[in-house]
Every structure is written in C-alpha cells, then in structure tokens.
N, C-alpha and C positions, 0 to 999 in steps of 0.2 A: 776841603778835598772834593773833587768832582765825583758825583754819584753816577758811576758808569752803568749801573743797573737800570737807570732811567733813560739811557740812550734809546732812540727809536730805531735807528739804523746806523750803518757806517757813515752816512752823510748827515744825519740829523742827531746832534749830540746834545745831551743835557748839561746845562751850566747853572741850574737853579741852586737855591740855598735852602737849608733846613733850619728852622728857628725853633729850637727845643725849649727855649727859655721864656717865650711869650706866654703871659698869663691870660690876657683878654684880647681877642681879635676884635678889631674895630671898637675897642674900649668897652665892650659889653658882652661878648660871647666867650665863656670859659673854654680854653683849649688845653686840657691837661696833657694831650699828646702833641702839643706844639702846632706848627704851621709850616707849609712850604710856600716858597715863592718861585714858581717854575719859569724857566727861560731856556731857549734853545739856540744853537747855531746850526744853520744849514750850509754845508760846505759844497761848493760847486764852482763853476767858472767865476761867478760872483758869490760873495758870502753875505748871508743875511742873519741877523740876530733878532730873535723875537722877545721883545719886552726886556725889562731889567729886573730890579728887585727892590725890596724895602731898604730904607736907609740903615736899619739895624744890621743888615747882612751884605752891604755893598762891597766891603773888602773881600769877603769870601766869594761873592759873585764875580768880581773882577778877576780874581785868581783862577776861577773855573773857566772864565771866558778866555784868558790868555793861554791856559793849558789846551783848551779845545782848538784854538786858532793855530797853535804851533808855528807862530811867526807870521801868519797871514794877517791881512788887514781887512776888516769888515767893510762892505760896501753899503749895506742898508741896515737900519734899525727899524723894525716893524713895531708900531705902537698899537696894540689891540685894545688897551684900556689904560686910562690916565690916573686911576686911583693910586695914591702915593706908595702903596705896598708893591707896585709894579713899575713905577716911573721914576723912582728916586735916582737912578743912574743915568738918566738921559743927558744931563749936562756933562757928567764925567765922560761919557762916550763921545759927545760932541767935541769936547776939548782934546781928548786923547787922539781922536781920529778926525783930522780937519776935513778930509774928503768924504766923510760919511754922509749919506743921505738919510733923512728921517722920513719914514712912510707912515702916514695917518690919513684920516678923512677931514672933512671941512671943520668938524667940531673938535678935532684933536688939538690943533695948533693954538687956538685961543686958550685952551686949558693948560698947555705947556707954559704959556706966558703967565697965566694966573697962578699956577702952582710954583713955577721955578723962576719967575721974574726975568726970563729971557725970551726974546722973540726969535724963534728959530724957523720962521716961515720961509726965509730965504734959502734954507738948506732942506726944505721939505719937498716931498712928493705927495700931493693930495690925490687920493684914490676914491673912486666911487663904486657903487654896486656893480659886481661882475667884471671889473677891470682886472687885468693880469699884470704880474711882474715876473719876467723870465730871469732865472739865475743861471741858465744853461740847460742841464738835464731836468732841473726842477722848475716848476712854475707855480707861483702863488696866485690864487683867485680870491678876491676880496668879497666878503659877504657882510653887509651892514646888519648889525644886531642892536639897534638903539633900545635903551632902557632895559638891557639885561646886564647890569641893572643901572647903568649910567647912559646918558644920551650919546656919547661918542664911541660906544663899544662897537667893535667889529670883529669878525672872525676872518681867518685866512685858511684856504684849503689848498694843500700841496697836491697837485694832480698826479705826479709820477708815483708817489708812494701812498697816495690816498690818505693823507694825514690832515685832520682838522685841528687847527689851533683855535680854541674856543673861548678865549678870555676867561671870565669867571664862571661861565656856564659849564656844567658837569663837574664842578669842583667839589672839594670837601675839606673839612677840618682835619688836622693831624699831619705830622711829618710822614715821609715815605717809610722810614724805618720803624715808626710806631703806629702805622695804620692798622686799624682793626681789620680782621679777616672779612667782616661784613661791611663792604664799602657803603651800602645803602643806609646804614645807621647815621654815619657822620655826613654822608652826602645829602640825606634827607634833612637833617638838622640845618645844614648849611643852606640848602635850597629854600626852605620855608622861612627861615629867619632873615635871609639876605635878598633872595630873588623873588620870594613868594608873592609879592604884590603884583608882579608883572606877568601874570599868566597869559594874557592876550599877546604880549610881545614874544614870549617864549613859543607860543603856538605859531606865530608868524615865522619865527626863525626855524622851527622844526619843519615847517612846510618847505622852506628853501632847502634845507638839508636833505629832504626826502629824495631830491633829484640827484644827490651825490653819492657815489660809492665810497663809504668811509671805512677804512681798515683800522684806523686808530684815532682816538680823540685825546688831545693833549691840552688839558685845562691849565689855568694859571695857579691852581691850588690842587693838591692831591695827586693821585697816581694817574698814569696814562691808562686809558681804557683800550686794550687790544681786542676786546670783545664788545664793541660799542652798541650792538643792537639792543640788549636788555637795558642798558643805561638810557638810551634814547627813548625806549618804550616807557620807562619809569618817568622820565621827564614829561612825556605826554600825559600820563595819569596825573602827575602833580600839577601841571599847568592848566589842566581842565578842572582842578579842584575836586577831583573824584576821590572818595575814600579808597585807601589802598588795601585796608584789611577790615574785617568785621571785628568789632570790639568797642569797649567803653573806656574813655579817658575821664577820670574824675579829678577835677582841680579844686582844691580846698583852700580857703583863706579864713582863718579863725584866730581867736585871741587866747582862750583858756583851754582849748582842747575838746570842747563839746561838739563843735561843728566837725572837727576832724574825726571824732568817734562816730558820728553819724555817717560820714563819708566812708569810713572803714566798714561799718555795718552793711551799707549798701553794696560795697565791693564784695564782701563775703557772700551776700545773697546772690549776686550775679555770677560769681565764681562757682557757686554751688550748682548753677544752671549750665555750667560749661562755657560761660562767656569770658573772653579775654578781658582783663581789667588792668589799667595802668593808673595808679593813684599818685597825685602830686600834692604835697604840702607846699603851697606857694610861698609860705613864709620862710622856707628853708631850701626847697629844691630850686634848681636852675630854671629860669623862665624859658630859655631857649629849648631845653629838653621837653618842657611841658608843651611848648608850641609845636614841636616836632610831632608829638603824639596826638595833639588836638587835630592835626591835619591827617595823620596816618589812619586813624580809626573813624568809623562812620557815626559814632555816638559820643556825646560829651555830656558830663554833668558838672555844673557850676555850683559849688557849695560855699556860702560866705555868710559871715556874721554882719549884722548891722553895726555901723560905727559912726558916731556923731550924726545919726539920722540918715546915713548914706552907706556906702560900701566900704568894707575894710580895704585899705589902699591897694594891696597887692592884687586884689580882684579887679579893681579899676584898671590896673596896669595890664593884666591879662586881656581884658576885653578890649583895651586900646590896641594891644598888639594884634589881636584877632581881626579887628576892623582894619588896621593898617595893612595887613597881609591878605585882605579880601576873603576871609573865612566864609564858606558857603557850602550848601548841599549836605547839611548834617541835621541830625536829630539831637535835641538838647533837653536835659532834665535840670531842675533847679531845686536846691536845698537852701532855705533861708533860716537864719537864727536872729533872735532879738529878745533880750530878757524882758523888756516891757513894751516895745513898739517895733516889731519886726518890719523893716523896710527893704531889706537887701534883695528879697525876691522881686519886688517891683523894680528896683534899680537895675538888677541884672537883666530883667526882661526889656527894660528901656534901652539898656546898653546893646542888646542884640538887634534892636530895630534898625532897619536899613540894610542888614545883611541879607544876601540872596538865598532863597530856598532853605530857610531855617525853620524847622518844626519844633515848637516848645511843647513838651509833653505835660499832661496832667496825671497825677496831682503835683502841685508844688508842695514840697515837704516843708512844714513850718515847725521849728523848734522855738521854745521859750526857755532858753538856757540849755538844760540837759535833755537827752532823749527820754521821752515819756512813752507810755503805752500807746497814746494816740499818734505821736509822731513815728513810732516804730511801725504802726499799721500803715501810715503814709509811705514810709520807706519801702515796705513790702509791695504796696501798690505801684510805686514808681519802678521798682525792680521788675515787676511783671510787665509794665508798659515798655520799659527798655528792652526786655527780652523779646517782646513781640514786634518791636520797631524794625 
C-alpha cells in the first residue's frame, strides 16, 4: 500500500516500500525497526521515476508505482545509486515500458550490465555534472557525488520545488512507521558504519549543495527531511570527523568478566565526575552501535584482555572498523589484562598507529586477572586524565 504521508507534494509522490522483516542490512547491521527503500514519481508533462527498490519488495513497489501513475506511462527512470537494494527493478521497468529512457552517469551503465546482465546503454541518457532534464514545470539538475558511498552515485535537484534526491546520503535505518523520534540516532549509526570512510567526498558534496536552496531532502532510506538545515549541518560535523558531544565511550573485550569489571569501575568514576559514559561489551553488544558512539563522543577507552599473546578477537574487529572508517581527532585511554603476560595494551596501541590526531593517555591500566589495589589506583589516575582531556 502506497505510503501517502511520504508524498512531497501533489506532483512528487512516494512509491517506496517498507521492509519490516529484514534482520540485517547489508548482511551486517541489525535493523530491529526494519528498512525503507525510497522511490518517487514526479508527475509533469513528462513523468520521471527515481530509483526502484530491493528485490524483496519489488511487487509492493510496482503496485505503488502503478497506483501513483494512474494509467500514465513513465518517460524516465533516474538511477541515483546502483546498489541492489535500489536497482532490482530496473529490468522490470525496462520490459514493462519499452519507451522508457534510463538516466544515469558514465559509471551507471557498466554497473547495470554487471549486476543485471543486460546492456541498457542503448536506452540510456548519460548525464554529467550540472546538466539538466526538463519534465515541464519541473527540472532536474544532476550533481555528481562519487564515493558517497559508491563511485556511480549522483544526486538530482528539482529546481521548482527545491527538492534534493540524495541517494544514500542523509539516510537512516528503520522503516518510516517505526522511525525513532530522534532521527540523529539511527542517522548517525547509518552514516558512520556505511558512509563514514568518505568524509572528504561528503565535504565536496556539501560544498556543491551550499549553492542550492534546498527545501526538502529525499534520501533513499529513512524519512524526508523537510527541515534540512540541521541535518546538513550534522553531516558537516560528521564528515569532518569532529566529536559531536563531550563524553567517554568505553569498549570492552574480555573473557571471564574481570576486564569488564574494570571498565565498569572506570565508568562509575567518570559518571561521578558528571561525565557522560557509554559502555559496550563487545562480546555481546552490537558493533555498529559501538561504532556510532566511538564517533559521537570525544574520548574513547579500549579495554581488552590478552588472548593467545595478542588481542581478544572482538577488539581486533573494533580497531579494524575504526581504521576502515577513518577514526581521528580523539583522545584514547587503554586498559589491558593478561594473567601472566599482558600484551593487549601494546597491541591496542599498535592498532591505533596511523590514525590521525589520536592522543593516547597515560597511564595504561594493567590488570593481571582481577582488579587489584594497584590497578584500581591506575583506574583512578586514568579517570582523572580523561576528565581533564
């Protein structure tokens, strides 16, 4: 059933689908509130459809499309992003509407062939930066946005109603009907886990957008932003890798509970000083949630036990994710544990090497199994250092 509450205007109608049954987005990110695959029809002298949907929801998407068309035939299919959760309906559209023109950039059409096994270049319109497509009263201007977060990504800007179709940028997890009131939570988790590596490319796109009066942003996932300025401002902070809030994220990876107990003790010390603390047990808590708060707050503590002379595996995984997403501009504390030969502190410090503008605090807290009077004193010293950072 077409979700009319997502219509942008009388001429720009929502035909996307809500996937409430999806458990993992991109086979790795838990989505307890599901996912949206957003798509629109622009009705004018010519009719344009923006993107399609995931194969899981193609039947629903096609029903929504036919309802919105009310017997009309689309002239253009605009491909902003070729990832399969948005492009699964391209062949269906091409077969159903033989006169349909497919609009993409030079990198779009090779991907259509690679993903769908069909060469549709003969039915294509290849657009470049700044080129326009007139539908009548509405005109789309194309803005190239490579590596946000794929090389073929582009935006389109509808000048009459000042609507930006932004591909995966400004998107979030969750269906529309189950969106949390605070968009920034799932928007932030989506950004840092999916787009986060490409801060420089986001900055370049934001510079282009600064010249456009934008009334609404319509991303491929999540709600339409009818108050776009705060969302654009937040993207600026995120893509500059600036801390969003003051606070300490503590990420713990341990075996028998002693390392976690030390992490909790540190958290209590910091909380007593009025410092915001988020604690993650990486053996149980979701990695994407931990990543979100690693980037949200200005300070991070890594707490891990030594395992086979190296790091407990989930801490390796966290540090790998931080590196992959260009973690930088933060202050980091370290808690290591090792019953006979602690090595995890050294390994965590080595793992942080090469990251930009990372300050590792002293002391490194060393446990030999359980917390002792000596290691508790070190925890107190680390809490003081974190409070002053």
